[in-house]
C-alpha positions as a Markdown table, in Angstrom:
| # | Residue | x | y | z |
|---|---|---|---|---|
| 1 | Met | 136.2 | 138.0 | 70.9 |
| 2 | Thr | 139.7 | 136.8 | 71.7 |
| 3 | Arg | 140.1 | 135.8 | 75.3 |
| 4 | Pro | 143.0 | 137.8 | 77.0 |
| 5 | Leu | 145.9 | 135.9 | 78.4 |
| 6 | Trp | 145.1 | 137.5 | 81.8 |
| 7 | Thr | 142.5 | 139.9 | 83.1 |
| 8 | Phe | 144.0 | 142.5 | 85.4 |
| 9 | Ala | 141.9 | 141.0 | 88.3 |
| 10 | Asp | 143.2 | 137.5 | 87.6 |
| 11 | Ala | 146.8 | 138.6 | 87.5 |
| 12 | Leu | 146.2 | 140.6 | 90.8 |
| 13 | Ser | 144.7 | 137.5 | 92.4 |
| 14 | Ala | 147.5 | 135.1 | 91.2 |
| 15 | Thr | 150.3 | 137.3 | 92.5 |
| 16 | Gly | 148.5 | 138.4 | 95.8 |
| 17 | Gly | 149.3 | 141.9 | 94.8 |
| 18 | Arg | 147.9 | 145.4 | 95.5 |
| 19 | Ala | 146.5 | 147.5 | 92.7 |
| 20 | Glu | 147.8 | 151.1 | 92.3 |
| 21 | Ala | 146.6 | 153.7 | 89.9 |
| 22 | Glu | 143.4 | 153.4 | 87.9 |
| 23 | Gly | 142.6 | 150.9 | 85.2 |
| 24 | Met | 141.8 | 147.2 | 84.9 |
| 25 | Pro | 143.3 | 146.4 | 81.5 |
| 26 | Asp | 143.3 | 143.0 | 79.8 |
| 27 | Ile | 146.8 | 141.6 | 79.5 |
| 28 | Ala | 147.9 | 140.0 | 76.2 |
| 29 | Ser | 151.4 | 138.9 | 77.3 |
| 30 | Val | 154.0 | 139.1 | 80.1 |
| 31 | Ser | 157.5 | 140.5 | 79.6 |
| 32 | Phe | 160.5 | 141.5 | 81.7 |
| 33 | Asp | 162.3 | 143.3 | 78.7 |
| 34 | Ser | 161.1 | 146.8 | 77.9 |
| 35 | Arg | 163.0 | 146.6 | 74.6 |
| 36 | Thr | 161.1 | 143.7 | 73.1 |
| 37 | Leu | 157.7 | 143.6 | 74.8 |
| 38 | Glu | 154.5 | 143.6 | 72.7 |
| 39 | Lys | 151.7 | 146.0 | 73.0 |
| 40 | Gly | 149.2 | 145.0 | 75.6 |
| 41 | Ala | 151.9 | 143.4 | 77.9 |
| 42 | Leu | 152.3 | 143.3 | 81.6 |
| 43 | Phe | 155.8 | 144.4 | 82.3 |
| 44 | Ala | 157.5 | 142.6 | 85.2 |
| 45 | Ala | 160.2 | 144.8 | 86.8 |
| 46 | Ile | 162.8 | 142.2 | 87.9 |
| 47 | Arg | 165.8 | 143.2 | 90.0 |
| 48 | Gly | 169.0 | 141.6 | 88.6 |
| 49 | Glu | 172.6 | 141.6 | 89.6 |
| 50 | Ser | 173.5 | 144.6 | 87.4 |
| 51 | Leu | 170.1 | 146.1 | 86.3 |
| 52 | Asp | 166.9 | 146.9 | 88.1 |
| 53 | Gly | 163.8 | 146.6 | 85.9 |
| 54 | His | 162.1 | 149.3 | 87.9 |
| 55 | Ala | 164.2 | 151.8 | 86.1 |
| 56 | Phe | 162.5 | 150.8 | 82.9 |
| 57 | Val | 158.9 | 151.0 | 83.9 |
| 58 | Gly | 158.3 | 154.3 | 82.1 |
| 59 | Lys | 160.0 | 152.9 | 78.9 |
| 60 | Ala | 157.8 | 149.8 | 79.1 |
| 61 | Phe | 154.6 | 151.8 | 79.1 |
| 62 | Asp | 156.0 | 154.0 | 76.3 |
| 63 | Ala | 156.6 | 150.7 | 74.3 |
| 64 | Gly | 153.0 | 149.6 | 74.8 |
| 65 | Ala | 152.7 | 147.9 | 78.2 |
| 66 | Val | 149.3 | 148.3 | 79.8 |
| 67 | Ala | 150.3 | 147.5 | 83.3 |
| 68 | Ala | 153.5 | 146.8 | 85.4 |
| 69 | Leu | 154.3 | 144.3 | 88.2 |
| 70 | Val | 156.5 | 146.3 | 90.7 |
| 71 | Ala | 157.9 | 145.9 | 94.2 |
| 72 | Glu | 156.2 | 147.5 | 97.2 |
| 73 | Asp | 159.4 | 149.4 | 98.0 |
| 74 | Ala | 160.1 | 150.6 | 94.5 |
| 75 | Asp | 159.8 | 154.4 | 93.9 |
| 76 | Ile | 158.1 | 154.7 | 90.5 |
| 77 | Gly | 157.2 | 158.3 | 90.9 |
| 78 | Glu | 153.9 | 159.3 | 89.3 |
| 79 | Pro | 152.6 | 155.9 | 88.1 |
| 80 | Pro | 152.5 | 155.9 | 84.2 |
| 81 | Gly | 149.7 | 153.3 | 84.3 |
| 82 | Pro | 148.1 | 150.6 | 86.4 |
| 83 | Leu | 150.5 | 148.9 | 88.7 |
| 84 | Ile | 150.4 | 145.6 | 90.7 |
| 85 | Arg | 152.5 | 146.1 | 93.8 |
| 86 | Val | 154.0 | 142.9 | 95.3 |
| 87 | Arg | 156.7 | 142.1 | 97.9 |
| 88 | Asp | 159.0 | 140.5 | 95.4 |
| 89 | Thr | 158.5 | 140.7 | 91.6 |
| 90 | Leu | 160.4 | 137.5 | 90.7 |
| 91 | Glu | 158.5 | 135.6 | 93.3 |
| 92 | Ala | 155.2 | 137.1 | 91.9 |
| 93 | Leu | 156.2 | 136.1 | 88.4 |
| 94 | Gly | 156.6 | 132.6 | 89.6 |
| 95 | Gln | 153.1 | 132.8 | 91.2 |
| 96 | Leu | 151.7 | 134.0 | 88.0 |
| 97 | Gly | 153.4 | 131.1 | 86.2 |
| 98 | Ala | 152.0 | 128.6 | 88.8 |
| 99 | Ala | 148.5 | 129.9 | 88.3 |
| 100 | Ala | 148.9 | 129.6 | 84.5 |
| 101 | Arg | 150.0 | 126.0 | 84.9 |
| 102 | Ala | 147.1 | 125.2 | 87.3 |
| 103 | Arg | 144.4 | 126.5 | 84.9 |
| 104 | Ser | 145.9 | 124.6 | 81.9 |
| 105 | Ala | 144.5 | 121.4 | 80.5 |
| 106 | Ala | 147.5 | 121.0 | 78.1 |
| 107 | Arg | 149.9 | 118.1 | 78.0 |
| 108 | Val | 153.2 | 119.4 | 79.2 |
| 109 | Ile | 156.7 | 118.3 | 78.3 |
| 110 | Ala | 159.9 | 119.5 | 80.0 |
| 111 | Ile | 163.4 | 119.1 | 78.6 |
| 112 | Thr | 166.8 | 119.1 | 80.2 |
| 113 | Gly | 170.2 | 117.7 | 79.4 |
| 114 | Ser | 173.8 | 118.7 | 79.0 |
| 115 | Val | 173.4 | 119.5 | 75.4 |
| 116 | Gly | 170.5 | 119.7 | 72.9 |
| 117 | Lys | 167.8 | 121.3 | 75.1 |
| 118 | Thr | 167.0 | 124.3 | 72.8 |
| 119 | Gly | 167.1 | 122.3 | 69.6 |
| 120 | Thr | 164.9 | 119.6 | 71.0 |
| 121 | Lys | 162.5 | 122.3 | 72.3 |
| 122 | Glu | 162.3 | 123.8 | 68.8 |
| 123 | Ala | 161.8 | 120.4 | 67.2 |
| 124 | Leu | 159.0 | 119.6 | 69.6 |
| 125 | Arg | 157.3 | 123.0 | 68.8 |
| 126 | Leu | 157.3 | 122.0 | 65.1 |
| 127 | Ala | 156.3 | 118.3 | 65.7 |
| 128 | Leu | 153.3 | 119.1 | 68.0 |
| 129 | Ala | 151.9 | 122.1 | 66.0 |
| 130 | Pro | 150.0 | 119.9 | 63.5 |
| 131 | Ser | 148.1 | 118.3 | 66.4 |
| 132 | Gly | 147.1 | 121.4 | 68.3 |
| 133 | Glu | 148.1 | 124.8 | 69.7 |
| 134 | Thr | 151.6 | 124.5 | 71.1 |
| 135 | His | 153.2 | 126.8 | 73.6 |
| 136 | Ala | 157.0 | 127.0 | 73.9 |
| 137 | Pro | 159.5 | 129.9 | 74.6 |
| 138 | Gln | 160.8 | 131.8 | 71.6 |
| 139 | Lys | 164.2 | 132.1 | 73.3 |
| 140 | Ser | 166.3 | 129.8 | 75.5 |
| 141 | Tyr | 164.4 | 130.8 | 78.6 |
| 142 | Asn | 165.5 | 127.9 | 80.9 |
| 143 | Asn | 166.5 | 129.5 | 84.2 |
| 144 | His | 164.9 | 130.9 | 87.3 |
| 145 | Trp | 163.7 | 134.0 | 85.3 |
| 146 | Gly | 162.9 | 132.4 | 82.0 |
| 147 | Val | 160.8 | 129.4 | 83.1 |
| 148 | Pro | 158.4 | 131.5 | 85.2 |
| 149 | Leu | 158.1 | 133.9 | 82.4 |
| 150 | Thr | 157.3 | 131.1 | 79.9 |
| 151 | Leu | 154.7 | 129.7 | 82.2 |
| 152 | Ala | 153.2 | 133.2 | 82.8 |
| 153 | Asn | 152.6 | 133.4 | 79.0 |
| 154 | Phe | 151.0 | 129.9 | 78.9 |
| 155 | Ala | 147.6 | 130.5 | 77.3 |
| 156 | Pro | 144.6 | 128.4 | 78.6 |
| 157 | Ser | 143.8 | 127.5 | 74.9 |
| 158 | Ala | 147.1 | 125.7 | 74.4 |
| 159 | Ala | 146.9 | 121.9 | 73.8 |
| 160 | Tyr | 150.6 | 121.3 | 74.5 |
| 161 | Gly | 153.3 | 123.1 | 76.5 |
| 162 | Val | 157.0 | 122.6 | 75.9 |
| 163 | Phe | 159.5 | 123.9 | 78.5 |
| 164 | Glu | 163.3 | 124.0 | 78.6 |
| 165 | Val | 164.9 | 123.6 | 82.0 |
| 166 | Gly | 168.6 | 124.3 | 82.6 |
| 167 | Met | 171.1 | 124.5 | 85.4 |
| 168 | Asn | 174.8 | 124.9 | 86.2 |
| 169 | His | 174.6 | 124.1 | 89.9 |
| 170 | Pro | 172.9 | 121.4 | 92.0 |
| 171 | Gly | 169.4 | 122.1 | 93.2 |
| 172 | Glu | 168.5 | 124.6 | 90.4 |
| 173 | Ile | 166.2 | 122.3 | 88.4 |
| 174 | Thr | 164.0 | 121.2 | 91.3 |
| 175 | Pro | 162.1 | 124.4 | 91.9 |
| 176 | Leu | 161.7 | 124.9 | 88.1 |
| 177 | Thr | 160.3 | 121.5 | 87.4 |
| 178 | Arg | 157.9 | 121.8 | 90.3 |
| 179 | Leu | 156.5 | 124.9 | 88.6 |
| 180 | Val | 156.3 | 123.2 | 85.2 |
| 181 | Arg | 154.8 | 119.9 | 86.5 |
| 182 | Pro | 155.5 | 118.0 | 83.3 |
| 183 | His | 153.6 | 114.9 | 82.1 |
| 184 | Val | 156.7 | 114.0 | 80.1 |
| 185 | Ala | 160.3 | 114.7 | 81.1 |
| 186 | Ile | 163.1 | 114.4 | 78.6 |
| 187 | Ile | 166.8 | 114.2 | 79.4 |
| 188 | Thr | 168.7 | 114.5 | 76.2 |
| 189 | Thr | 172.1 | 113.4 | 77.5 |
| 190 | Val | 174.5 | 113.7 | 80.5 |
| 191 | Glu | 178.0 | 114.9 | 79.7 |
| 192 | Ala | 181.0 | 116.6 | 81.2 |
| 193 | Val | 179.5 | 120.1 | 81.4 |
| 194 | His | 179.7 | 122.7 | 84.2 |
| 195 | Leu | 182.4 | 120.6 | 85.9 |
| 196 | Glu | 183.6 | 123.8 | 87.6 |
| 197 | Phe | 180.6 | 123.4 | 89.9 |
| 198 | Phe | 180.5 | 119.6 | 90.1 |
| 199 | Asp | 182.9 | 117.0 | 91.4 |
| 200 | Ser | 182.0 | 114.4 | 88.8 |
| 201 | Val | 179.8 | 113.6 | 85.8 |
| 202 | Glu | 177.7 | 111.4 | 88.1 |
| 203 | Gln | 176.8 | 114.5 | 90.1 |
| 204 | Ile | 175.7 | 116.1 | 86.9 |
| 205 | Ala | 173.5 | 113.1 | 86.2 |
| 206 | Glu | 171.9 | 113.5 | 89.7 |
| 207 | Ala | 171.3 | 117.2 | 89.0 |
| 208 | Lys | 169.6 | 116.5 | 85.7 |
| 209 | Ala | 167.5 | 113.8 | 87.4 |
| 210 | Glu | 165.9 | 116.6 | 89.5 |
| 211 | Ile | 163.6 | 117.1 | 86.6 |
| 212 | Phe | 161.6 | 114.1 | 87.9 |
| 213 | His | 160.9 | 116.0 | 91.2 |
| 214 | Gly | 158.1 | 117.8 | 89.3 |
| 215 | Leu | 156.9 | 114.9 | 87.1 |
| 216 | Glu | 153.1 | 114.4 | 87.3 |
| 217 | Pro | 152.2 | 111.1 | 89.0 |
| 218 | Gly | 152.5 | 108.2 | 86.5 |
| 219 | Gly | 154.3 | 110.5 | 84.0 |
| 220 | Thr | 156.7 | 109.5 | 81.3 |
| 221 | Ala | 160.5 | 109.7 | 81.4 |
| 222 | Ile | 162.3 | 109.8 | 78.0 |
| 223 | Leu | 166.0 | 108.9 | 78.5 |
| 224 | Asn | 169.0 | 108.4 | 76.3 |
| 225 | Ala | 169.7 | 104.7 | 76.2 |
| 226 | Asp | 173.1 | 105.2 | 74.7 |
| 227 | Asn | 174.3 | 107.3 | 77.6 |
| 228 | Pro | 176.4 | 105.6 | 80.3 |
| 229 | His | 174.2 | 107.2 | 83.0 |
| 230 | Phe | 171.0 | 105.7 | 81.6 |
| 231 | Asp | 170.5 | 103.2 | 84.4 |
| 232 | Arg | 171.1 | 105.8 | 87.1 |
| 233 | Leu | 168.4 | 108.0 | 85.5 |
| 234 | Val | 166.0 | 105.2 | 85.2 |
| 235 | Gly | 166.3 | 104.6 | 88.9 |
| 236 | Arg | 165.7 | 108.2 | 89.8 |
| 237 | Ala | 162.7 | 108.4 | 87.5 |
| 238 | Glu | 161.1 | 105.3 | 89.0 |
| 239 | Glu | 161.8 | 106.6 | 92.5 |
| 240 | Arg | 159.8 | 109.7 | 91.6 |
| 241 | Gly | 156.8 | 107.7 | 90.4 |
| 242 | Ala | 157.3 | 107.6 | 86.6 |
| 243 | Gly | 154.7 | 105.3 | 85.2 |
| 244 | Arg | 156.6 | 104.8 | 81.9 |
| 245 | Ile | 160.2 | 104.9 | 80.8 |
| 246 | Ile | 161.0 | 105.3 | 77.1 |
| 247 | Pro | 164.6 | 104.7 | 76.2 |
| 248 | Phe | 165.7 | 106.3 | 72.9 |
| 249 | Gly | 168.9 | 105.7 | 70.9 |
| 250 | Ala | 170.6 | 103.2 | 68.6 |
| 251 | Arg | 170.6 | 100.3 | 71.1 |
| 252 | Asp | 168.6 | 97.3 | 70.0 |
| 253 | Asp | 166.4 | 97.5 | 73.1 |
| 254 | Ala | 165.6 | 101.2 | 72.8 |
| 255 | Thr | 161.8 | 101.8 | 72.6 |
| 256 | Ala | 162.4 | 104.8 | 70.3 |
| 257 | Arg | 165.1 | 103.2 | 68.1 |
| 258 | Leu | 167.2 | 104.5 | 65.2 |
| 259 | Ile | 167.0 | 102.0 | 62.4 |
| 260 | Gln | 168.8 | 103.9 | 59.6 |
| 261 | Met | 170.2 | 107.4 | 59.1 |
| 262 | Thr | 171.4 | 108.8 | 55.7 |
| 263 | Ser | 173.0 | 112.2 | 55.6 |
| 264 | Glu | 171.9 | 114.4 | 52.7 |
| 265 | Asp | 172.4 | 118.0 | 51.7 |
| 266 | Gly | 171.2 | 120.2 | 54.6 |
| 267 | Gly | 169.7 | 117.4 | 56.6 |
| 268 | Ser | 169.2 | 113.7 | 57.3 |
| 269 | Arg | 166.8 | 111.0 | 56.1 |
| 270 | Val | 165.8 | 108.8 | 59.0 |
| 271 | Glu | 164.0 | 105.5 | 59.6 |
| 272 | Ala | 163.0 | 104.8 | 63.2 |
| 273 | Asp | 160.9 | 102.5 | 65.4 |
| 274 | Ile | 159.0 | 104.8 | 67.7 |
| 275 | Cys | 157.2 | 102.8 | 70.4 |
| 276 | Gly | 156.3 | 100.1 | 67.9 |
| 277 | Asn | 155.5 | 102.4 | 65.0 |
| 278 | Leu | 157.8 | 102.5 | 61.9 |
| 279 | Val | 158.3 | 106.1 | 61.0 |
| 280 | Ser | 160.3 | 107.5 | 58.0 |
| 281 | Tyr | 161.0 | 111.2 | 58.1 |
| 282 | Arg | 163.6 | 113.9 | 57.3 |
| 283 | Val | 165.3 | 116.1 | 59.8 |
| 284 | Gly | 165.8 | 119.5 | 58.1 |
| 285 | Ala | 169.2 | 120.3 | 59.8 |
| 286 | Pro | 172.3 | 118.1 | 59.5 |
| 287 | Gly | 174.0 | 116.2 | 62.3 |
| 288 | Arg | 173.7 | 112.8 | 63.9 |
| 289 | His | 173.1 | 114.5 | 67.3 |
| 290 | Leu | 169.9 | 116.1 | 65.9 |
| 291 | Val | 168.7 | 112.8 | 64.5 |
| 292 | Met | 169.2 | 111.1 | 67.9 |
| 293 | Asn | 167.3 | 113.9 | 69.7 |
| 294 | Ser | 164.5 | 113.6 | 67.1 |
| 295 | Leu | 163.9 | 110.1 | 68.5 |
| 296 | Ala | 163.2 | 111.7 | 71.9 |
| 297 | Val | 161.0 | 114.3 | 70.2 |
| 298 | Leu | 158.8 | 111.6 | 68.4 |
| 299 | Ala | 158.7 | 109.6 | 71.6 |
| 300 | Ala | 157.3 | 112.6 | 73.4 |
| 301 | Val | 154.8 | 113.2 | 70.6 |
| 302 | His | 153.6 | 109.6 | 71.0 |
| 303 | Ala | 153.5 | 109.9 | 74.8 |
| 304 | Val | 151.2 | 112.9 | 74.8 |
| 305 | Gly | 148.9 | 111.3 | 72.1 |
| 306 | Ala | 149.7 | 113.6 | 69.3 |
| 307 | Asp | 149.9 | 112.6 | 65.6 |
| 308 | Leu | 153.2 | 110.7 | 65.0 |
| 309 | Glu | 153.1 | 110.7 | 61.2 |
| 310 | Glu | 152.4 | 114.5 | 61.0 |
| 311 | Ala | 155.1 | 115.1 | 63.6 |
| 312 | Gly | 157.6 | 113.3 | 61.5 |
| 313 | Ala | 156.7 | 115.2 | 58.4 |
| 314 | Ala | 157.0 | 118.5 | 60.3 |
| 315 | Leu | 160.6 | 117.8 | 61.3 |
| 316 | Ala | 161.6 | 118.4 | 57.6 |
| 317 | Ser | 161.3 | 122.1 | 58.3 |
| 318 | His | 163.5 | 122.0 | 61.5 |
| 319 | Ala | 166.4 | 124.4 | 61.1 |
| 320 | Ala | 169.3 | 124.9 | 63.4 |
| 321 | Pro | 168.9 | 128.1 | 65.5 |
| 322 | Val | 171.3 | 131.0 | 65.1 |
| 323 | Gly | 174.5 | 130.3 | 67.0 |
| 324 | Arg | 173.6 | 126.6 | 67.3 |
| 325 | Gly | 174.5 | 125.3 | 63.9 |
| 326 | Ala | 172.7 | 127.7 | 61.6 |
| 327 | Arg | 174.2 | 127.5 | 58.1 |
| 328 | Ser | 174.8 | 130.1 | 55.4 |
| 329 | His | 176.2 | 129.7 | 51.9 |
| 330 | Phe | 178.0 | 132.4 | 49.9 |
| 331 | Ser | 178.8 | 132.4 | 46.2 |
| 332 | Leu | 182.2 | 133.7 | 45.2 |
| 333 | Asp | 184.1 | 133.6 | 41.9 |
| 334 | Gly | 185.6 | 130.2 | 41.9 |
| 335 | Gly | 183.0 | 128.5 | 44.1 |
| 336 | Arg | 181.1 | 128.6 | 47.4 |
| 337 | Val | 181.9 | 129.3 | 51.0 |
| 338 | Ala | 179.7 | 127.7 | 53.7 |
| 339 | Leu | 179.5 | 129.1 | 57.2 |
| 340 | Ile | 178.3 | 127.1 | 60.2 |
| 341 | Asp | 177.5 | 129.3 | 63.1 |
| 342 | Glu | 177.9 | 127.4 | 66.4 |
| 343 | Ser | 179.0 | 130.5 | 68.4 |
| 344 | Tyr | 176.3 | 130.5 | 71.1 |
| 345 | Asn | 177.9 | 127.9 | 73.4 |
| 346 | Ala | 180.3 | 125.0 | 73.7 |
| 347 | Asn | 181.1 | 122.0 | 75.9 |
| 348 | Pro | 183.0 | 118.8 | 75.1 |
| 349 | Ala | 179.8 | 117.0 | 74.0 |
| 350 | Ser | 178.6 | 119.8 | 71.7 |
| 351 | Met | 182.1 | 120.3 | 70.3 |
| 352 | Arg | 182.3 | 116.6 | 69.3 |
| 353 | Ala | 178.8 | 116.8 | 67.8 |
| 354 | Ala | 179.6 | 120.0 | 65.9 |
| 355 | Leu | 182.9 | 118.6 | 64.6 |
| 356 | Ala | 181.1 | 115.4 | 63.5 |
| 357 | Ala | 178.6 | 117.5 | 61.6 |
| 358 | Leu | 181.4 | 119.4 | 59.9 |
| 359 | Gly | 182.9 | 116.1 | 58.9 |
| 360 | Glu | 179.6 | 115.1 | 57.2 |
| 361 | Val | 179.7 | 118.0 | 54.7 |
| 362 | Pro | 180.4 | 116.5 | 51.3 |
| 363 | Arg | 183.7 | 117.5 | 49.7 |
| 364 | Asp | 182.3 | 117.8 | 46.2 |
| 365 | Asp | 182.4 | 121.6 | 46.0 |
| 366 | Leu | 183.4 | 122.4 | 49.7 |
| 367 | Arg | 186.8 | 120.8 | 49.6 |
| 368 | Arg | 188.4 | 122.2 | 52.7 |
| 369 | Arg | 187.1 | 122.0 | 56.3 |
| 370 | Val | 188.0 | 124.8 | 58.6 |
| 371 | Ala | 187.3 | 124.8 | 62.4 |
| 372 | Val | 187.5 | 128.0 | 64.4 |
| 373 | Leu | 187.4 | 127.1 | 68.0 |
| 374 | Gly | 187.2 | 129.1 | 71.2 |
| 375 | Asp | 187.4 | 128.1 | 74.8 |
| 376 | Met | 184.9 | 125.8 | 76.5 |
| 377 | Leu | 184.3 | 127.4 | 79.9 |
| 378 | Glu | 183.2 | 126.1 | 83.3 |
| 379 | Leu | 185.2 | 122.8 | 83.0 |
| 380 | Gly | 187.3 | 123.3 | 86.2 |
| 381 | Asp | 190.6 | 121.4 | 86.7 |
| 382 | Thr | 189.8 | 119.0 | 83.8 |
| 383 | Ser | 189.8 | 121.8 | 81.2 |
| 384 | Pro | 193.3 | 121.3 | 79.7 |
| 385 | Gln | 192.7 | 117.6 | 79.2 |
| 386 | Leu | 189.2 | 118.0 | 77.8 |
| 387 | His | 190.4 | 120.6 | 75.3 |
| 388 | Ala | 193.4 | 118.5 | 74.2 |
| 389 | Glu | 191.1 | 115.5 | 73.8 |
| 390 | Leu | 189.3 | 117.3 | 71.0 |
| 391 | Ala | 192.2 | 116.4 | 68.7 |
| 392 | Asp | 190.6 | 113.0 | 68.1 |
| 393 | Pro | 187.2 | 114.4 | 66.9 |
| 394 | Val | 189.1 | 117.0 | 64.8 |
| 395 | Asp | 191.0 | 114.2 | 63.1 |
| 396 | Gly | 187.8 | 112.1 | 62.8 |
| 397 | Ala | 186.0 | 114.9 | 61.1 |
| 398 | Gly | 188.8 | 115.3 | 58.6 |
| 399 | Val | 189.3 | 119.0 | 59.6 |
| 400 | Asp | 192.0 | 120.5 | 57.4 |
| 401 | Val | 192.7 | 123.7 | 59.3 |
| 402 | Val | 192.1 | 124.7 | 62.9 |
| 403 | Phe | 192.1 | 128.3 | 64.2 |
| 404 | Ala | 192.0 | 128.4 | 68.0 |
| 405 | Cys | 191.7 | 131.1 | 70.6 |
| 406 | Gly | 191.7 | 131.4 | 74.4 |
| 407 | Pro | 194.0 | 130.1 | 77.1 |
| 408 | His | 192.2 | 126.7 | 77.4 |
| 409 | Met | 192.0 | 126.0 | 73.6 |
| 410 | Arg | 195.8 | 126.3 | 73.4 |
| 411 | Ala | 195.9 | 122.7 | 74.7 |
| 412 | Leu | 194.1 | 121.5 | 71.6 |
| 413 | Tyr | 196.2 | 123.7 | 69.3 |
| 414 | Glu | 199.4 | 122.4 | 70.6 |
| 415 | Ala | 198.1 | 118.8 | 70.3 |
| 416 | Leu | 197.6 | 119.2 | 66.6 |
| 417 | Pro | 200.2 | 118.5 | 63.9 |
| 418 | Glu | 201.8 | 121.6 | 62.3 |
| 419 | Ser | 200.0 | 120.9 | 59.1 |
| 420 | Arg | 196.6 | 121.5 | 60.7 |
| 421 | Arg | 197.4 | 124.7 | 62.6 |
| 422 | Gly | 195.9 | 127.8 | 61.0 |
| 423 | Ala | 196.5 | 130.4 | 63.8 |
| 424 | Tyr | 196.2 | 130.9 | 67.5 |
| 425 | Ala | 195.3 | 134.0 | 69.6 |
| 426 | Glu | 194.6 | 134.7 | 73.2 |
| 427 | Thr | 191.2 | 136.2 | 72.3 |
| 428 | Ser | 188.8 | 135.8 | 69.5 |
| 429 | Asp | 189.4 | 139.2 | 68.0 |
| 430 | Gly | 193.1 | 138.3 | 67.6 |
| 431 | Leu | 192.0 | 135.7 | 65.0 |
| 432 | Thr | 190.0 | 138.0 | 62.8 |
| 433 | Glu | 192.8 | 139.1 | 60.4 |
| 434 | Ser | 194.3 | 135.7 | 59.9 |
| 435 | Leu | 191.0 | 134.0 | 59.4 |
| 436 | Leu | 189.7 | 136.5 | 56.9 |
| 437 | Lys | 193.0 | 136.2 | 54.9 |
| 438 | Thr | 192.7 | 132.5 | 54.8 |
| 439 | Val | 189.1 | 131.8 | 53.9 |
| 440 | Arg | 188.6 | 131.1 | 50.2 |
| 441 | Ala | 186.1 | 129.6 | 47.7 |
| 442 | Gly | 185.6 | 125.9 | 48.5 |
| 443 | Asp | 185.8 | 126.3 | 52.3 |
| 444 | Val | 183.3 | 125.2 | 54.9 |
| 445 | Val | 184.0 | 127.2 | 58.1 |
| 446 | Met | 182.6 | 126.1 | 61.5 |
| 447 | Ile | 182.9 | 128.7 | 64.3 |
| 448 | Lys | 182.2 | 127.5 | 67.9 |
| 449 | Gly | 183.0 | 128.4 | 71.5 |
| 450 | Ser | 181.4 | 129.1 | 74.8 |
| 451 | Leu | 179.5 | 132.4 | 74.9 |
| 452 | Gly | 182.1 | 134.0 | 77.1 |
| 453 | Ser | 184.8 | 133.3 | 74.4 |
| 454 | Lys | 183.0 | 135.8 | 72.1 |
| 455 | Met | 183.0 | 133.8 | 68.9 |
| 456 | Gly | 179.9 | 135.6 | 67.6 |
| 457 | Pro | 181.9 | 138.7 | 66.4 |
| 458 | Leu | 184.1 | 136.3 | 64.3 |
| 459 | Val | 180.9 | 135.1 | 62.6 |
| 460 | Asp | 179.8 | 138.7 | 61.9 |
| 461 | Ala | 183.3 | 139.6 | 60.6 |
| 462 | Leu | 183.4 | 136.7 | 58.2 |
| 463 | Arg | 179.9 | 137.6 | 56.9 |
| 464 | Thr | 180.9 | 141.2 | 56.3 |
| 465 | His | 184.2 | 140.2 | 54.7 |
| 466 | Leu | 182.5 | 137.9 | 52.3 |
| 467 | Ala | 179.9 | 140.5 | 51.4 |
| 468 | Glu | 182.7 | 143.0 | 50.7 |
| 469 | Arg | 184.2 | 140.5 | 48.3 |
| 470 | Gly | 180.9 | 140.5 | 46.4 |
| 471 | Ala | 179.6 | 137.2 | 47.7 |
| 472 | Ala | 176.0 | 136.5 | 47.1 |
| 473 | Val | 174.1 | 134.7 | 49.9 |
| 474 | Glu | 172.5 | 131.5 | 48.5 |
């Protein structure tokens, strides 16, 4: 018989709650979204800024929830099923997560960084799976809601746990890492991100270093040796009792060191020295930034004692997530069109990485490189300069045409020569008509911007347009 994730009694005890209505069902999962929960779930009714989860308790039970975590002061009416009443549901979700972590014998890895958290998390999920049951969030659940939820779903049977920890203000990582209590902490990189809320990149480095506040005694810190803030991060890790530092990167003294990288269709061939082990493997998604983060992935695999060779082989199936570099190809009369979807988010570091990856696309049948760029948000007073400075990576990637939208991205558009200007609009929807008229067979189109710049609809519009032209998806 399969062991449940939680018995009702255990969930009640972990949260310090009070049972209401009859029933003691076994709980298969925990969710705070009534639209996507699975049958057998405990529904956690969380109060947000715009929505109150208590309004969806009935829908959650209709969708298959077997119990609900609700606040003492919430008026549910006639309970549609067993309830656990608590003072604060978000706090109780954290208590449930803490209890899951306490009962687990798994080796736990936590990831933070200015860019690359989600891709590294997904690569670790693949890399660890051959060695044992691996728990990781399906989505980018890295905030004060998502991390407790991911922990609450942490099964006792898991051999490995992978957790993504994010922030955009100082002090946000500390409580999350103290919940996760990682044996291994990875910082992918420190870059000029969220500068609206920080006075300097050095302050961002300090905020990322908060991940060591929860590091288990004698744990391992995996740090980007090529980043200018490496020494600062090493110091903070040692202050927090890290027993081992693994630098990764291209530097000769990196413990997880890139020896050689060869770009190939849809990915990269890599040779690396991982803690004294020569490993040859393929990363199944293109881009140097993914190769560099794969070094951190394999270093973490080594640190937790998993199979390094099998982990390297597993990375061949690593694919960029939707909105974070996912690629599609369409066949048209006269040739192909490639679409690179980077619409989920953007900052100066990820923009440079995405442009570099665009520049690696061979020009054999994809002769023209088109970049469609929206605003990078939360950059504060430095925003005009950081946008204008993208002209160099645009040039370095050999981008032929740039479409730009948003008041901040105007700085880049005006820094470009006339020959590279496709069109500019104040909002993303203002680019739709000109972009669709311009795209032709032989183009590779990369669309990227911060989530708030709403570049996703441009991706959808281009897909629809190509389908209406009779394009077949390859």
